N, C-alpha and C positions, 0 to 999 in steps of 0.2 A: 559220530554223524554219518550217516548213511551215505553211498555214493551217490544216488538219488537225490538227497535231501542238497550236497553239496552243489552238485550240478543245477540244481533249483534256484540255489542260492546264487551261487554264480552268475545265471542269466537273469535272474531279477537284478540284481545289482549294476550288469551292462546294462541293460535298459535304464536305470537310474543315473549311471556315467553318462550316458548320452542325450540323456532328455535333460537335465542338470543346467550343463554348458548354452545348449540351444537354446534354452530360455530365454537367455538375456538378448535373444533377437527381439524378441515380443517388447522390452522394455520401450518408452516411446522417447526419440530423441531429438532436439531441434535442431534445424538445420540453418547454416550461417553461411556467408561468404569468408574465403579467408583471403585476404591480400599479402604476398611473399613475395619478399625481394631473394631471389636464387642465386647465389654466388658461385661461380665454380672456381677452382683452381686445382692444381698437382696436388695429391691427389683424391680431392672430395668438393663434396659441395656444402653449403653454407645456408640455410640450417640442412645438415645431416639427416634429420629424422622429424620426418612432419607429421603430428597427431591430428586428426580431424575426425566427424562421426560420417556415417554414411547418409550421401545425400548432402553433403557440403560440396558448395562450388570451391573451386581452388583457383587462385586468378595470379600466374608465377609472372614476375618482373625478371627475366633471366640476364647474366650478363655474365662476363667471363675476366677474370684478372690477370690472366697470363695465355697459355695457347689456345686451340681451338677444343674443344668439347663437345661431346655430346650427351643427350639424355632421352632415354629410352625406357618406358616403364612398362614392368612387367604387367600382364594383365588387361593393359589400356592402350586403346589404338593411338598413342600418345607418341612423338617424338620429334625433337629440335635439336636444334645448333646452334653452339654462342660462340662468337668470336668478340674479340674486341669490338666493342660499339656495334655488334648486328647480333640477331637473332634470327633462326631460319625457321620455319615450322613445317614439316613435312605434312603434305595432305594426298589424298588417296582417289582413284574413281575407276570408275569402270568406263571402257569405252565402248565403240557400236558393235564390237564383237564377242564383249564380256571378258576380256582382259582386263587386269588390274594395272593402272597405269600410276604413275605418283609425281611429285612435283614439290617444289618449293616454295615458301613465301616469307618474304621478310617481315616480322611481327615486330611487337616491342611490348606485347603480352601476349601468354598464352593463358587460354580460359578452360577449363574441364569439370564434369560434377564426377565427384567421389562416388560412384554409384555400387560398386562391390566391396564388401566389407573383406579384411584380413589384413595381410602384411603382405605389402608391393615393394619388391626392389627394383631403384630407378639405375640406369647404367652409363656410362659413358662410351658413346660408340667411335668417337675419333681418337686415333693413335695419338697420345701425348704423351709418351714417356713410358719410361720403364715399369711402372705400376700400373699403366691404363687398364690393365684387365681387371683392377682389384678397386677400381677407382666407382664407389656405389654408395648411394642413398636409401633411405628407407620412406616409406608412406604408410604409415598405419592406419588404417579406417575402421575405425569401432563400429560396433562390439566386433572385435577380433574372437570371432567363434570358434575356428580352427584351433586356434591355442589353446584357449580354455578345453575345447575338446581332449585336446590331448593330454592337456594337464589331468584333466579326469578319468581318462583312460589308463595312464599311467598308475595312478594313484589305484583304481582298480585292478589291476595288472596284479599290482604288489600283492594287494590283500585276498588276492582270488589263489594267487601263487600259494600266499601263507597258510591259507585253507585247507588249499591241496595239498602242502606238505604236512601239516596236522593230521589230516586222514591218510596219508601215504602207508600201507601196508609192505612195501618191499619193492613193488615193482614199476614206480611211478619215472617218469622220463626213459625209462629205459633204451627206447628206440629200437633199431631194427638191428638183426645179426649182421655182421659186418661179411663182407664179400671178398674171395681172394682174386679179383681181377687177371692174375696170370694162369689160375687155374680155368676162369670163364674163358679167358680169349687166350689160348695156348701160342697164339702169332703174335700176341703180345711180348711173352716170355721170351720169345726167338729173336725178335727185336732187340731187346732189353742185351741179351748175351752176345750181341753182335760187339767186338771189340771197337769198329768206327764207330756206333750208336752215339755216343756223348761227342765225338768231335765233329760228327756231323749236324749235331742240334745248337753246336756252340758256334759252329762256323759262318752260320749267315748272321746272327748276333753280333760275331767278332768285327764281320766286314761292316754293318749298321755302323757301330760302334768307334770303328776310326771314321767313319764318314761323319757320325755326329762328333765328332771332334774336329774335323775339317770344316764342318760347318760353322763352330761356334767359333773359330778361330777367324775365318776368311768371309762368313756372312755376315748378315745386319745383326748391327748390334742391339737393335729392339728386341724383344723377348718375341713376343707376340708375332713376327716377322723371320722367326728362324727357327728351321726343322726342331733342332737339340731341343728345345725349350716346349713346345707344343710337343714334342711325342716324348721327351722323357717325362717332366712333370706335371702333365696334363692327361696324355692319354695313357702313357706306361703306370704313373703312380696310382692311376684310377683303376686300370687292371690288376696290378698288382694287389691293393687293398681290397678290393671287390671281389675279384675271381679268383687269383691266381694264390694267394693264403688262404681264403676261406675255403677253398677245394681242394687244392694241390697241395698244401702247405709249404715246405720250403724246395719246391719244383723251380721255383726260379734259380735257385744255386746249381741245378742242372745243367741249366743253358746258360748261364749269366758268362758273359765274355772276358768280364774284367781280372778274374784271376787265372786264366786260361793262358796266356802266356809264361808265366810264373811256372805254372805245373807243368808246361811241356818243356820247359828248360829244366826243369828239377827232374825230372824223369828222363831227360835227353829220348821225348819219344812223342808222337802224336795220340799213335794209337796203340802201339805195341807194347807185351808187357817183357820186362827184362826183370826174368825170374833168378835167383840165386838157391842151390840147393840150402848151403850153409846161413843161417841167419845171420844177422847183422841187428843187435839189440833189439832182437826179437823180431824181426822184420825179415822177410825172404828178398828184399829189394837195398839196392843202394841208387842215392840220390844224388844230384850235384852240390856241391858244396859243403857246407860244416856240418849237417845232417845233424844238428843237436835237437833236445826234445823241449819243449814249450815249459818254463818253471810252474812248477805246480804251485806256488806261492799265488799267483794268477792266474790258476787255471779256471776264469769264471768270466762272465761277462760284464765286469764292472770297467774293462776300459773301452768296451763297445759303449758304453753306458754314457761314459764321459765325452766320448769322440761323436756320439749322436749329439750330445747338447752341445757341443762347440761348433757340430755342422749348424744345427738348428739355429743357432745365435746368430747367424748369417743366413736365416733360411731366404729371408724375401729377397735377397739381392743373391742367392744361386739360384733361386729359380725363375727371374727375371733377366738378369746376365748373361749371355752364353758366354762369355768370356771366362767369367767364373765358374760353369759346369766345367768348360775345358780345361780348367786347371783341378778340379775336384777328379775328374778322370785321370789324368796324368798323375796326379797326387796318387791314388788308390793303384795304379799301373805300376809306379816306382815302389811304392812301398810293399806291395805283395812280388815283384821282382827281389826284391832286396829279403823278406822275411823267407823267401822261400830258399836262399843259398844260404841261410842259416839254420833255419829251422826243417824238418821233416813234414810233411804232410801240408794240408791246407791251413797252415796257423793264421795268416792273414783272415781267411773267410770265418773261422771260428772263434777269435778271439778280438780282431780289430776293425772289421768291417762295418760300418755305423750301421748298415741297413741289416747285418747280419742277427743283432742282436732280438730287435723285434720280429723277424722272420722267425725267428726261433720258438720265442714265447707264443706269438700269435699262431703258429703253427701247430702247437697243440691242440688247437681246435678246428682245425682243418679236418676236410673229411676223407683224408688220404693217409695211410701208414704205410711203412715199407717194414715189414716184423720177419721174423722168425716165425715157420708154419707152426713146428715141437721144436721147445727150447731143450726138449731130453735129447734128442739129436745132436743139439749143438755141444752138450754137454757131455757128452760121448766122445765126439769126434775132436782128436787128440790135436788135431795140426792149427784148427782154430783160422781156417782160412780166410775169413772174411775180417777178423782183424790183422794177422799175419801175412798176409797176401799168398797169392797160389801160383802156379802157371797160366791160368787162363784171367785172371784178374789181380787186380794192385790191391795192397792191403789198404785197407779203408781209409780216405783221408780225413776221416772227422773221429778217426780215435775211435770208434763205435764198436761193441762185439755185439752181434746180434742176439745172443744167448740171454745177456741181463738187458737187452733196451728195450725199455718201454714207454717211450715218449719219443716226441716227432725233435724235439728243442736242438738237437745238435746231428740229425739223420739228413745230408744233404742231397740226398735222391741221387746218388751219381751212377747207380746201379751196377757198383766194383764189386758187391756183395755178391749179388745174382749171378755175376758172371765165375767168380772164384768158387764160390760153395761147390764140392763135389757131392753134395747129397740132394741138389736139388731142394733147399729148405727153407726159402727165402721167399717172401709172398707179398705184393703191393695189395693193400687191403681198402676198401670204400667203408666207411665205417658211419657212424653218428655224428654229427655234428658235437665236439666240444666232450672227444672221448678222453684224451688225458688231461687230467685234473690236478694234478700235483707240482706245484712248484718249489723247488728243492733249495733255495736259497734264497738270501735276500737279495743277492745281485739282480735275479729274475723278477721278484718283485719290485725292485726298483724302476726296473725295464718298464713294467705294467704302468706303473706310476708315470713315468716320464714320458710315457706314450699319449696317456690319457691328459695328461698336462698339455702336452705340444698342441694336440689336438685343439683343445680348447683354446689356445693360444694362435693358432692357426685360422681357425674357426671366428675369433675376433678380430686378428689382424687383417685377413685378405677376405675376410666376407663380410665384415662390418662395415658401416659408415663412419666410422672414428677418422679422419686423416689426422691427425695426432700421433695415434698410436703406428700409424703406416709409416707417419715422418719419422718417429721414433726407430722403428726397425730397418728403414732404409737409411741410414747413415751416413753410405758412400755419395747418396745425392744429395738429402738435408742437412750432413755436416754436423748436425745437433748430436754432438758426443754424449752429454750427460744424458737426454732421455733415453738414449740407446743404450749405457748403461743399467739405466732403472731398468729398462723391457729386457734385457738379456737377464739383469738380478731378480727380475721376478720368474723368469721362466726356471731359473735353474732353482732358486728358493724354494718355489711352489713344486718342483720336482723331488728335491732331495732332503725337503724338509718339512713343509705345510701338508702334502698330500700325504705322503708316510707317516707322520706322526699323527694325523688325525686317523687316516687308517688303522694304525696300532691300538690306537685307543677304543674305537671301534670293535676291534677283534677280541680286545682283553674284556672289552663289556660284555660281548657276546659270550666268550668262555664264561664268564662270570654268571651270567643265566643260565647257560646248559651246566649249572653246577662245578664248573672248576676241573672238570672230566679230563680234559687234555692239556698239554705243554702248551703254555700261549703261543711260543716261536712257530709249531706246527699248527694251531690253530689259524694263527695270522698267517702263514703262507698258503693254508687251504682255502680260507675265504678269499686271499686275493685273488683268486681265480675268477671268482665273480666280477672283475674289472677287464677279464680277457675279452669277454664276449663283447662286454659294452663298450671296450675301446676300439675294438673290430667294425662293432657296425658305426659307432662313432667317425671315425675315419671314412668308413662308406658315407656316411651322410656328408659328411665333407668336401668329399670327392667329387661327387655323380655330381654337384651343381655346377663342379667347373667345367667338367666333359660337356652338359646340357647347353651351359652357358658359353663355351669357347669352341665349340665343335668345328664351327666356320674356319677358325685358324687353321686347321687340321687339312681341310681343303684348300687352302689358300698357300700354304707352307709344302703341300702336296707337287704343286704346279712350280711353286716359287721356293725351293727350298734354302736358300741361301739370302733372299730378298735382293735378289741385285736385276728383279724386272722380267725373271722368263715366266711364262704360263705354259707349261710342257703339259699338263691335262684340261688345260679352260678352262681353271678352276681357283687360279687366281685372284681374279678379281669377284669372285662369290661375296657377295654381301653378307656383314655382320647380322646374324638371325640367328637368338638364341633358342634352344629346341624347347618348346612349352614352358618357359621360365613359370609360369604362374601357377602348376603344378608342383615347384621343386618344395615349399613347405611341406605340403602334404605326404611327399615322396618319403622328406627327412623324415616327417613324424613316424610313418609308417617304419622306418629303419631304425628308428632310436627304439621305440616300443620292442620290436625284436633282440635286439640287443639286451634291452630290461628282461626279457623274458628268458632269454638263454642265460644271461648274467647271474640270474637267481637262482633258476632252473639247473643250471651246472654246479654253481656253486653250492647249492644243496648237495647234489651226489658226490661232490669233493669232500663235505664232513660228513657225510651219511654211515661211513664203514667205521668211524670213531666213535659215533652215539647210537648207543642201542636203542633208547625209546624216542616215537615220536615226538613226543611232547618237549625232549631237551634238544631235539633236531628242530624243532618249530621255533623255541626260544632262543638258541645259537642264532637262527638267521633274521629274527626282526629288526636289530640294529644293524645289520650289515644291507638287508635290503630296503628300508629307509635311507642308507647313504646311498646306496644304487640308485634309490627315486631322485635324490636331489642332484645327486651328477647328471641324470638322464633330463632333468627337468631344466638343469642350467642351459645345457645344448638345445632343450624345446626354447627357452626363452632367447637364445642367442637367432636360432634359426627362425621363430615364428613370432617371440613377443614383443 
């Protein structure tokens, strides 16, 4: 098929993909009145999901079974507060000067018309406990055209990509040529070569880190009133997933304050280099402690996978209890100090940091890389200063040799190699998204699976309306041991058995359809890369609403970081006011479609060099693409369905 005909077919099918779901709007529907007894209690509503037709009238009879709870419906001017025995409805009006005023009326019923179609979340507006930010319910107003539209578009996208892959002659999805930022901006190279550079970028984070520990231990125990919870688990987590990793890769490792004290102690220096002409265990440095090397048998990220799952098992507790976050920080600090006294280099960061595993696998897709400019120069240079260290720079803390390093996974962007290389043969490059596409072991593949499962679990637990799941995860408050164990076992089982098993079968079938031209292990690892971009964008789709809905808490805790009644900047009493929450499903849908596009297109590039015929490549991509489609539609159902 010619490219012209291909684009004509893709365009025509796009029109059909948009028109078919929108046609549901034309179907006739009878309107009626729904009388609903709406009960609220920690941390959910009953009913938690309400399904009506567009134009229906809803008559709520609200009540609270325990604390004071709020009700704010996205996309509708409807807000009320429920106390035991009383409900107060908010109403607004304009005064003579055109200013918007509001007040509250005590009511027993609340009536409104569901005149907008789609999925709308209603949220608690009154701080009612630890899981208050996640107390939500859902109103589905049929026809849910936006949901149907994105299902249709996701199917269209997969088939369009498969048709494009079938017609690819070799240059498909090639992207732009990478750019050496150190050549483009020489001043950046000068900054990176400063011995004080990393210390200066770590120091502010180091100060903030210890202030966060203080606020966690001494501030308000209520999560949404403590600066640590809001800044770490809402603002930082969003920036990490949506900006830092996709653009900068492991650049957070460059500025992370957690391992800094251990590294300073190990080196016995804040900025300087302690260089010895005579090597000790292949390095030109001596470190504090036993100076052992990490055992080769666990030279992988399996420990990080297990530690991350262990942490996530108590995830909802960790991100809502300041004291739990403080203990996590202190634990990481202690473990990093102990490992630094036993082993050389950044062993904690590379093998034990729970966050480090996914930072490595997800940084494969990032748009930044640090590489040797010319690997031949590295091969001819006998000293290998980037690996062994030199007078101007420490040996790579991540045990990387630039002459052979071709992935971002284990480069912490500490810039020591830029300082130590006497040949100026190190560059920092801007590159197309998804340029590293080879997973080298099952430990990395399982990390990808774990991150995907946890994104699903968190979307259901924190973003969904099901209070029974929230109670199961919130074991320290609910005291429901059996449901908690089921919840944890589900996450571990899906991460380590179900998803990897299904994907192994998918990859095996893909290999068979391609003619069994590749080793099954290699094919599985290559195709697993499809889930890296999908996982990244799924986490963005999960994290962005948390920021949009809870941004007002950032303003609150800036003025009152410890929850002690301060008002430093006049924003402590800024009202809870989600930022255009009615747009969230649309934004999430677009993000997930972007993840689907990058997942399939980059997955195709990952296997392209192993299969020489376009037909074989296309056949190999069919089943994995359908699997990716199902994963994305699962997220679409959670967020929009």
